TORPA-118432 format. One line per 8 residues: their letters; for each residue y, x, z of N, C-alpha, C. Coordinates in pm, 1 decimal. Each point is the difference from the previous one (the first is absolute). Layout:
BEGIN
a> Y/X/Z/Y/X/Z/Y/X/Z ~ ...
//
This chain:
BEGIN
mqglppel> -120.0/82.2/0.0/120.0/-82.2/0.0/126.2/86.4/0.0 ~ -6.4/110.4/-70.8/113.4/89.6/-7.0/112.6/-65.9/-77.9 ~ 121.1/23.1/41.3/115.9/-55.8/-67.9/45.9/-131.9/56.5 ~ -79.7/-64.6/85.4/38.3/-127.0/60.0/84.8/24.3/124.3 ~ 86.9/-94.2/31.8/77.8/12.9/124.9/-92.8/5.2/120.2 ~ 41.2/67.4/107.5/-87.0/12.8/118.2/-42.1/-134.0/59.5 ~ 92.0/-99.3/-2.7/-35.8/-129.4/59.7/-111.1/-68.1/-79.5 ~ 1.9/15.8/-135.5/-108.0/-57.4/-81.1/-128.7/76.9/20.2
teyipavl> 9.5/128.5/16.6/-119.3/82.1/21.7/-74.4/-43.6/125.9 ~ 74.7/-43.5/100.6/-62.7/-48.4/122.7/-40.3/-147.6/-11.1 ~ 79.5/-77.9/-76.9/-21.1/-145.2/-5.1/-123.6/-36.7/-82.3 ~ -15.8/63.4/-117.4/-108.0/-39.5/-91.9/-138.4/16.9/62.0 ~ -34.3/114.7/60.5/-133.2/10.6/62.1/-23.5/-102.7/109.8 ~ 107.0/-28.9/77.6/-14.9/-99.2/107.5/-28.8/-138.5/-57.4 ~ 69.1/-34.8/-110.0/-22.1/-130.6/-63.0/-140.9/-9.0/-56.4 ~ -42.7/106.2/-69.3/-134.9/-1.4/-58.2/-106.2/-10.7/109.2
ethaamva> 22.5/67.9/111.3/-96.0/-6.9/111.0/-5.6/-141.0/58.4 ~ 118.5/-64.5/11.9/4.8/-137.1/52.5/-73.0/-96.3/-92.0 ~ 22.3/12.9/-132.9/-65.9/-88.6/-95.2/-151.2/22.9/0.0 ~ -40.9/124.9/9.8/-143.3/29.3/2.1/-66.1/-61.1/122.7 ~ 68.1/7.3/113.7/-54.7/-59.2/121.9/-8.7/-151.7/-12.2 ~ 101.0/-61.9/-61.3/-0.5/-145.4/-16.8/-111.9/-44.1/-93.3 ~ -18.8/73.4/-110.7/-108.1/-34.1/-93.1/-135.8/18.1/67.0 ~ -12.4/104.3/82.4/-126.9/22.1/71.3/-30.0/-117.4/92.5
ravialpl> 102.3/-53.5/66.5/-20.2/-118.2/84.9/-37.9/-121.0/-83.9 ~ 63.8/-13.0/-118.3/-28.9/-114.9/-86.7/-141.8/6.5/-55.4 ~ -48.4/121.7/-27.3/-136.4/15.4/-53.0/-102.6/-55.2/98.1 ~ 29.1/8.2/127.5/-89.5/-55.0/102.6/29.4/-148.1/24.5 ~ 129.0/-34.3/12.0/37.6/-135.0/42.5/-28.8/-106.2/-105.5 ~ 32.2/26.1/-126.0/-13.0/-104.4/-102.1/-146.0/-36.6/-29.9 ~ -89.3/99.2/-21.8/-140.5/-40.2/-20.0/-59.9/-69.8/121.3 ~ 38.2/45.6/121.7/-51.0/-65.6/120.9/49.7/-144.1/7.9
aaglgavl> 128.3/-20.7/-32.2/55.2/-136.0/1.3/-70.6/-87.8/-103.2 ~ -25.9/55.7/-118.4/-69.6/-77.2/-103.5/-141.2/-36.4/44.7 ~ -69.0/96.4/62.9/-137.0/-26.6/45.6/-5.8/-105.7/108.9 ~ 88.8/10.7/98.6/1.3/-97.4/108.5/45.8/-137.1/-49.5 ~ 95.6/-0.2/-93.9/43.2/-126.7/-58.6/-113.1/-67.4/-76.6 ~ -81.9/80.9/-70.2/-113.2/-55.7/-73.2/-104.6/-57.6/95.2 ~ -21.0/66.7/114.7/-95.2/-52.4/100.0/42.5/-139.6/44.9 ~ 129.6/-18.9/23.3/49.1/-130.8/42.5/-3.8/-101.4/-114.5
afrprrrg> 39.7/44.6/-119.7/6.8/-92.8/-113.1/-138.3/-49.3/-41.6 ~ -101.0/88.4/10.1/-135.7/-36.3/-40.8/-88.1/-40.5/117.9 ~ 62.2/-41.6/109.8/-77.2/-41.3/117.0/-92.9/-115.8/-37.0 ~ -115.5/-11.3/66.6/-94.0/-108.9/-32.0/66.0/-136.5/17.5 ~ -27.6/-87.6/-92.4/57.1/-134.6/4.1/-91.6/-92.5/77.7 ~ 57.6/-73.3/96.6/-79.8/-93.2/76.6/-43.5/-117.4/-86.7 ~ -118.7/-49.9/26.3/-51.2/-112.7/-76.4/90.8/-121.7/19.1 ~ 30.0/-65.1/-110.2/83.6/-119.8/4.6/147.0/26.2/-22.5
tparsapv> 41.3/127.3/-1.8/140.4/31.7/-25.0/21.8/16.5/-150.7 ~ 122.5/-26.7/-49.3/24.5/9.7/-144.9/-13.9/143.1/-49.9 ~ -39.2/12.7/-125.5/-15.5/132.5/-61.2/135.9/67.7/-11.7 ~ 2.1/130.9/18.3/124.4/75.2/-11.9/22.1/37.0/-146.1 ~ 124.4/-10.9/-43.2/30.7/33.9/-138.7/15.5/150.8/-14.9 ~ -39.6/50.6/-117.5/7.2/144.5/-25.3/142.0/54.3/11.6 ~ 104.8/-66.8/-54.6/135.4/55.1/14.5/44.5/15.0/145.1 ~ -39.2/-94.0/85.8/39.7/8.8/141.1/-69.0/118.9/67.0
iqtqiils> -128.4/19.7/-27.4/-73.1/114.7/55.9/64.8/130.9/-43.8 ~ 31.5/9.5/-128.7/61.1/122.4/-52.4/136.9/23.3/62.8 ~ 76.0/-108.4/16.9/133.6/12.4/59.3/-6.9/50.8/143.0 ~ -97.5/-46.8/75.5/-14.2/44.7/138.4/-26.1/150.3/6.8 ~ -81.3/51.4/-92.1/-29.0/143.8/-2.5/126.0/79.4/-32.6 ~ 72.8/-45.0/-102.9/119.8/73.5/-42.0/108.1/-6.6/106.7 ~ 10.7/-113.9/69.0/100.6/-12.9/105.1/-21.5/101.2/112.4 ~ -125.2/27.5/32.6/-26.2/97.8/105.1/49.3/138.1/-41.7
vvgavvml> -13.8/32.2/-128.9/48.9/129.6/-50.3/152.3/3.8/3.4 ~ 63.5/-110.0/-45.1/146.7/-4.7/1.1/52.6/12.1/142.5 ~ -67.7/-65.0/94.8/41.3/12.4/139.8/-4.3/143.1/48.6 ~ -104.0/72.8/-40.5/-9.8/141.4/38.2/112.9/81.5/-61.5 ~ 33.4/-29.5/-126.3/110.1/71.9/-65.3/131.2/-24.8/74.1 ~ 25.8/-125.9/34.2/124.1/-34.7/69.3/9.5/73.8/134.1 ~ -110.1/5.2/74.1/4.0/67.4/130.1/14.4/150.3/-14.2 ~ -53.9/57.1/-108.4/21.8/142.6/-25.0/146.9/26.1/-29.2
ivgsslar> 64.7/-94.9/-68.7/143.2/14.8/-26.4/78.5/-6.3/130.5 ~ -33.9/-97.5/82.5/75.0/-20.3/124.5/-17.5/118.6/93.5 ~ -125.5/43.6/18.3/-26.2/108.8/93.4/50.2/-37.0/138.4 ~ 79.1/86.3/57.0/57.2/-27.5/133.0/148.3/-32.3/-9.8 ~ 45.9/-31.8/-122.0/142.6/-25.8/-20.4/29.9/-148.4/19.0 ~ 72.3/-32.8/105.3/38.7/-138.6/25.4/96.4/-49.2/-107.0 ~ 83.3/88.4/-50.3/97.2/-38.8/-102.6/-71.7/-43.2/-127.9 ~ -106.0/73.0/-38.8/-76.2/-38.7/-118.6/-68.2/-134.4/19.9
afgivgva> -51.1/-23.3/119.6/-67.7/-127.2/27.4/96.5/-116.6/-18.1 ~ 120.5/12.0/57.2/98.3/-107.4/-16.9/43.4/-11.9/-145.5 ~ 7.1/112.1/-68.8/38.4/-2.4/-141.7/-101.9/-74.6/-84.1 ~ -129.8/23.8/24.3/-104.9/-68.4/-75.2/3.2/-150.0/27.5 ~ 17.0/-37.5/126.1/8.6/-142.9/34.5/118.7/-64.2/-70.1 ~ 111.6/71.2/-2.8/119.4/-54.4/-63.8/-17.4/-18.0/-149.7 ~ -57.0/101.2/-64.9/-20.6/-9.6/-144.8/-99.7/-110.1/-33.4 ~ -109.8/-8.0/76.4/-102.2/-101.3/-27.0/55.8/-140.8/17.2
sliryrak> 93.4/-17.9/95.1/56.2/-133.5/24.2/91.0/-44.6/-113.7 ~ 44.8/93.9/-83.0/87.4/-35.9/-111.6/-77.3/-52.5/-120.6 ~ -131.4/20.8/-1.7/-79.8/-39.4/-116.5/-19.1/-151.1/0.1 ~ 37.9/-62.7/-109.5/-22.1/-143.5/-17.9/-55.8/-18.9/-140.5 ~ -129.0/-21.7/-8.5/-63.1/-16.7/-131.4/-56.9/-140.4/-5.2 ~ 70.7/-89.8/-69.3/-34.0/-141.1/3.2/-89.9/-43.1/-115.3 ~ -20.1/84.0/-100.1/-86.8/-36.7/-111.4/-145.5/-6.7/46.5 ~ -75.6/-88.2/-62.8/-140.0/-16.1/36.6/-78.7/122.6/-43.0
iddpkdav> -83.3/53.1/90.2/-84.5/115.4/-29.1/-144.4/-46.8/2.0 ~ -66.7/6.3/-116.5/-137.2/-48.2/-9.7/-98.3/94.1/69.4 ~ 24.1/129.9/-10.6/-90.2/99.4/58.2/66.9/62.3/121.9 ~ -57.5/-16.4/120.6/64.3/57.2/119.4/13.0/151.1/-5.7 ~ -80.1/67.0/-83.5/13.3/145.7/-11.2/136.1/38.0/-57.0 ~ 58.5/-86.9/-84.7/131.4/30.2/-55.8/105.1/6.5/109.7 ~ -12.1/-87.5/101.6/93.3/4.6/112.1/-15.9/129.2/78.3 ~ -124.1/47.1/14.7/-23.3/124.7/72.6/53.4/119.0/-79.3
vmlttlsv> -12.1/-5.0/-132.1/54.3/108.6/-82.1/152.2/5.9/16.2 ~ 64.2/-115.6/13.9/144.2/-0.7/27.6/30.2/73.0/130.9 ~ -79.1/-25.9/102.3/17.9/68.4/128.1/-28.5/149.4/-14.8 ~ -97.8/33.2/-85.2/-32.3/140.7/-23.1/116.2/72.7/-66.0 ~ 60.5/-63.6/-100.2/113.7/65.2/-65.3/114.9/19.2/97.4 ~ 18.2/-96.4/91.5/101.9/16.9/104.7/-32.7/121.1/87.0 ~ -127.5/14.5/37.3/-40.4/111.9/85.1/21.4/134.0/-70.8 ~ -34.0/5.2/-128.3/19.6/124.1/-76.4/148.3/32.2/-10.1
glccgvel> 82.4/-104.1/-21.7/143.8/23.0/-5.0/53.9/52.0/132.7 ~ -51.3/-53.1/110.6/41.5/48.0/131.8/-40.0/146.1/19.6 ~ -121.5/33.7/-47.4/-43.8/140.6/8.5/99.4/91.8/-70.4 ~ 37.0/-39.5/-121.6/91.8/84.7/-76.4/137.3/4.5/66.6 ~ 41.5/-113.6/59.9/131.4/-3.8/64.4/11.0/90.7/119.9 ~ -110.9/22.6/69.9/3.8/89.7/117.3/-59.0/137.2/-34.1 ~ -11.0/26.4/-131.0/-39.4/131.6/-52.2/-143.6/37.5/32.9 ~ -86.9/-100.6/13.3/-143.3/27.6/18.7/-67.8/-9.1/-136.0
yglalfst> 33.3/92.0/-88.4/-44.0/-7.9/-139.0/-150.5/18.6/-14.3 ~ -55.4/88.7/79.3/-145.3/20.6/-7.4/-75.8/-125.0/39.8 ~ 45.3/-67.3/107.8/-63.7/-123.9/43.6/15.8/-108.7/-106.0 ~ 117.9/-7.8/-63.3/22.7/-100.3/-105.5/-97.1/20.2/-115.0 ~ -17.5/124.7/-42.2/-88.5/28.9/-111.9/-145.5/-28.0/35.4 ~ -45.5/49.1/116.0/-140.2/-17.8/38.2/-32.6/-147.4/23.0 ~ 89.7/-74.0/68.4/-27.7/-140.5/28.4/-2.2/-82.9/-128.3 ~ 86.1/34.0/-96.7/-1.4/-70.8/-128.2/-132.4/19.8/-71.3
ifilailw> -45.7/124.8/-6.9/-126.9/29.5/-67.2/-116.0/-66.2/73.1 ~ 2.3/4.5/132.8/-110.8/-56.4/77.4/-5.4/-152.9/-16.0 ~ 113.9/-66.7/7.1/1.6/-146.2/-13.7/-36.3/-40.8/-141.9 ~ 41.6/77.9/-99.3/-42.8/-26.8/-138.1/-152.2/5.8/-10.3 ~ -59.9/100.4/65.7/-145.9/12.5/-3.0/-67.8/-118.3/68.4 ~ 55.0/-42.8/115.0/-56.3/-115.9/70.7/10.5/-125.3/-86.2 ~ 117.2/-20.9/-64.0/17.1/-116.3/-87.4/-99.7/3.5/-115.3 ~ -19.8/117.7/-58.4/-92.7/11.1/-113.3/-142.3/-34.1/44.3
iveslepe> -38.7/46.4/118.4/-136.2/-26.2/48.6/-19.9/-148.0/28.5 ~ 91.4/-60.6/77.8/-20.7/-140.0/38.4/12.6/-93.3/-119.7 ~ 89.1/30.8/-94.1/15.0/-86.9/-117.0/-115.2/15.1/-97.7 ~ -63.7/118.1/-1.6/-117.2/15.9/-86.7/-119.7/-77.7/52.8 ~ -1.1/-30.3/130.6/-108.0/-78.5/60.1/30.3/-149.7/-0.4 ~ 120.7/-36.3/-41.3/41.8/-140.0/3.8/-70.5/-80.5/-108.8 ~ -48.8/-119.2/32.5/-62.8/-84.2/-102.7/99.6/-33.3/-111.3 ~ -53.9/-19.4/-119.9/84.7/-32.6/-114.9/72.9/-132.3/24.0
qrktfdlk> 131.1/2.7/-21.2/80.1/-119.9/19.6/-13.4/-92.7/-120.7 ~ -3.1/-129.2/26.2/-17.5/-99.0/-106.6/101.1/-113.3/14.1 ~ 28.8/-63.2/-113.1/81.9/-120.8/-4.2/-92.9/-120.2/-16.1 ~ 34.7/-110.1/64.8/-83.2/-119.9/-4.3/67.8/-107.8/-84.7 ~ -76.5/-57.1/-91.9/50.4/-102.9/-90.4/-92.1/-121.4/1.5 ~ 57.2/-114.2/-34.8/-78.3/-116.4/-40.6/-4.3/2.2/-152.6 ~ -119.1/16.6/-55.5/-19.0/5.2/-145.6/-53.3/-133.6/-46.8 ~ 69.6/-59.4/-96.1/-41.7/-130.0/-54.0/-22.9/12.5/-149.7
vvaaepsa> -119.0/-38.0/-44.1/-35.1/3.5/-142.1/-25.1/-143.9/-44.8 ~ 84.4/-47.4/-91.0/-12.6/-136.4/-53.7/-57.8/8.5/-140.0 ~ -109.4/-73.9/-26.4/-66.5/3.0/-130.4/-71.3/-132.3/-23.2 ~ -39.1/-20.5/-125.7/-69.3/-124.0/-34.9/-135.9/-7.5/70.0 ~ -70.8/111.2/3.2/-130.0/5.8/66.4/-1.8/121.7/93.0 ~ 61.7/-9.7/117.2/9.6/116.4/89.5/-135.3/52.3/47.6 ~ -98.3/-89.0/13.8/-130.6/45.9/47.6/-64.0/97.8/-97.5 ~ 30.6/-16.4/-130.0/-56.1/91.6/-100.0/65.6/137.1/6.2
lraeveai> 120.0/5.9/57.5/72.8/127.2/8.6/-26.0/74.6/129.6 ~ -55.4/-66.6/97.5/-4.5/55.7/135.2/-65.7/137.9/4.7 ~ -116.1/15.0/-59.5/-71.6/128.9/7.3/81.2/111.6/-64.0 ~ 64.9/-29.6/-112.7/76.5/103.5/-69.7/129.3/33.1/75.0 ~ 63.0/-101.7/58.1/120.6/25.7/78.5/-32.7/90.9/118.8 ~ -107.6/-29.3/68.4/-37.4/80.3/116.7/-42.7/140.6/-40.4 ~ -58.9/13.6/-118.9/-34.2/134.7/-48.5/126.1/82.2/-25.0 ~ 104.7/-63.8/-53.7/127.4/69.3/-22.6/61.4/42.9/133.5
lrrsnvrf> -6.1/-87.5/99.2/55.3/34.2/131.0/-74.0/117.6/62.7 ~ -132.4/0.8/-13.7/-77.8/112.1/57.3/34.8/130.9/-70.8 ~ 12.2/-3.3/-132.7/33.4/122.5/-74.1/137.6/52.6/38.6 ~ 87.0/-88.2/42.5/136.4/39.4/38.3/10.7/36.0/147.4 ~ -114.9/10.0/69.2/-3.1/35.4/142.1/76.6/-101.6/84.9 ~ -16.5/-127.8/-35.3/65.4/-108.7/72.6/-102.0/-65.8/92.3 ~ 38.0/-14.2/125.5/-82.9/-76.9/93.3/40.3/-146.4/-11.6 ~ -96.3/-88.7/-14.7/35.4/-139.6/-23.5/-94.7/-92.8/73.5
elrsagnk> 51.6/-119.9/21.0/-79.6/-105.6/60.9/34.1/-130.3/-71.1 ~ -101.2/-67.8/-50.3/22.0/-127.0/-68.7/38.1/-106.4/102.1 ~ 116.1/-63.3/-21.7/47.3/-103.0/91.1/-32.9/-140.1/-50.4 ~ 7.7/-19.0/-132.0/-36.2/-130.6/-55.0/-38.7/15.5/-146.6 ~ -91.5/-85.8/-45.1/-45.4/-1.1/-139.2/-7.2/-145.6/-43.7 ~ 103.2/-46.6/-69.8/5.3/-139.2/-43.3/-30.1/-14.5/-147.9 ~ 28.4/-118.3/-51.8/-23.6/-27.6/-141.8/106.7/61.4/-89.4 ~ 112.4/40.3/60.2/109.6/52.8/-79.8/42.4/141.2/37.9
dlvyeaql> -37.6/46.4/118.5/49.1/131.9/39.9/-95.1/69.8/96.6 ~ 21.9/130.4/10.5/-64.2/85.3/99.6/111.0/59.9/85.9 ~ -18.4/-0.4/131.0/100.4/55.9/90.6/-66.6/105.9/86.6 ~ 57.5/121.2/-0.7/-52.9/111.9/77.6/107.4/52.2/94.8 ~ -44.3/53.7/110.8/85.7/88.8/79.2/-38.5/141.7/-40.3 ~ 95.6/75.3/-53.6/-28.0/132.4/-56.1/84.1/105.8/70.4 ~ -64.8/111.4/34.4/68.7/113.4/62.1/-0.7/116.2/-99.2 ~ 118.9/37.1/-46.0/14.7/101.9/-103.2/53.8/129.4/59.5
pfsvrtdr> -53.9/115.2/-42.4/64.3/127.4/35.6/140.1/4.5/-59.3 ~ 89.2/74.8/62.9/138.0/6.0/-48.1/8.2/59.1/-141.2 ~ -99.6/78.0/-39.2/3.9/62.2/-132.4/-45.3/-93.5/-111.5 ~ -55.1/-116.3/34.1/-52.1/-93.3/-101.0/108.1/-101.4/-35.6 ~ 20.8/-19.3/-130.0/101.7/-93.4/-47.8/-62.2/-135.0/-31.8 ~ 68.8/-106.0/44.4/-52.6/-134.7/-22.4/2.8/-39.1/-147.4 ~ 98.8/50.4/-76.2/9.5/-42.3/-139.8/-119.6/47.8/-82.2 ~ -52.9/117.2/31.9/-116.1/48.9/-74.7/-123.2/-86.4/27.2
ianailql> -17.6/-40.0/124.8/-113.5/-87.3/31.9/19.1/-135.6/-66.0 ~ 123.1/-52.9/3.3/27.6/-129.8/-61.6/-27.2/4.0/-149.4 ~ 42.7/105.7/-67.2/-24.8/11.3/-144.4/-148.5/6.6/-31.0 ~ -75.1/71.5/83.9/-144.6/8.6/-22.0/-66.1/-137.0/16.0 ~ 47.3/-78.8/95.9/-56.4/-134.2/19.9/37.5/-91.6/-115.9 ~ 123.6/10.2/-48.6/44.1/-84.1/-111.7/-77.6/29.8/-127.4 ~ -44.5/125.2/-15.8/-75.6/37.4/-119.6/-140.9/-58.6/-1.1 ~ -45.2/-50.4/114.9/-135.4/-55.4/5.3/-12.2/-125.2/-86.7
qaghdtev> 107.2/-78.2/-8.1/0.3/-119.4/-84.3/127.8/0.4/-82.8 ~ 12.8/100.1/-83.3/119.6/12.7/-83.3/14.3/-123.2/-88.8 ~ 121.8/-53.1/-5.7/24.7/-119.0/-80.5/-14.1/-129.2/75.1 ~ -52.3/5.4/121.8/-12.9/-119.5/82.3/114.8/-6.2/100.7 ~ 18.5/-117.2/59.3/108.1/-19.8/97.8/-43.6/50.6/137.4 ~ -7.4/132.4/11.5/-35.2/62.0/127.7/126.6/50.4/67.5 ~ 13.5/-24.9/128.8/115.9/45.7/76.5/-46.3/82.9/119.9 ~ 75.5/105.7/28.3/-28.6/86.3/114.8/129.2/14.7/79.9
sweekkkk> -6.7/-28.6/128.2/119.5/13.7/85.1/-36.0/74.4/127.9 ~ 96.1/81.7/45.4/-15.7/77.5/123.4/109.3/-41.5/98.0 ~ -36.2/-23.5/122.4/98.3/-28.0/105.5/-28.3/92.2/117.9 ~ 94.5/92.3/21.4/-21.4/99.1/107.7/14.9/-65.4/135.9 ~ -89.2/34.7/90.1/2.9/-52.3/136.5/67.8/104.0/88.0 ~ 112.0/-38.7/58.7/77.5/91.4/83.5/-63.5/13.5/136.0 ~ 13.6/121.3/55.8/-50.0/22.2/136.1/88.7/-73.9/98.4 ~ -64.4/-58.8/100.9/74.8/-73.3/101.2/48.7/96.0/107.1
//
């Protein structure tokens, strides 16, 4: 460090040593928090209780990691603790969030910003990489998300189309349940992967009786 002012020559090694010590603490604290959070999130479910949703389980694990990051930032500084409470109280996010993990990622970005604001750059970098890894792991284990529709096929002879319609749905990786089969229509409850387009399935069904008065309609069922 020749050529640097004496104060920088003393300051830089001290800063690097502080960051290294903080990262060393994070290397122990964050995986431990993730492991203990997973133990709680995956606790055995008592018989008769409702099933836990995958996003909620994943959120609980990530929250334990974010909590560890926040406490590493605070350390023994009362001023930082009050600062974090003050900043968190200013957040007002009124838009609907379908995935609770998105809300936790918002809290994570706040924590990373706080790290950078108090010059804990090593902790900010390590915690970002670690939480990204946790998100990648839990989301890779998440069941495929699907949209639910009421599918109605109107035709002159719907019973003659039923086998072919259901074959098209199976080829498109659609989970379906026949709700009604009348003289004029077939009605299904269909669960489609987000990557599957309804218009392609509708066109395939319409081609089964080209030239006839066949109608296909989709009505998406919103989550309550």
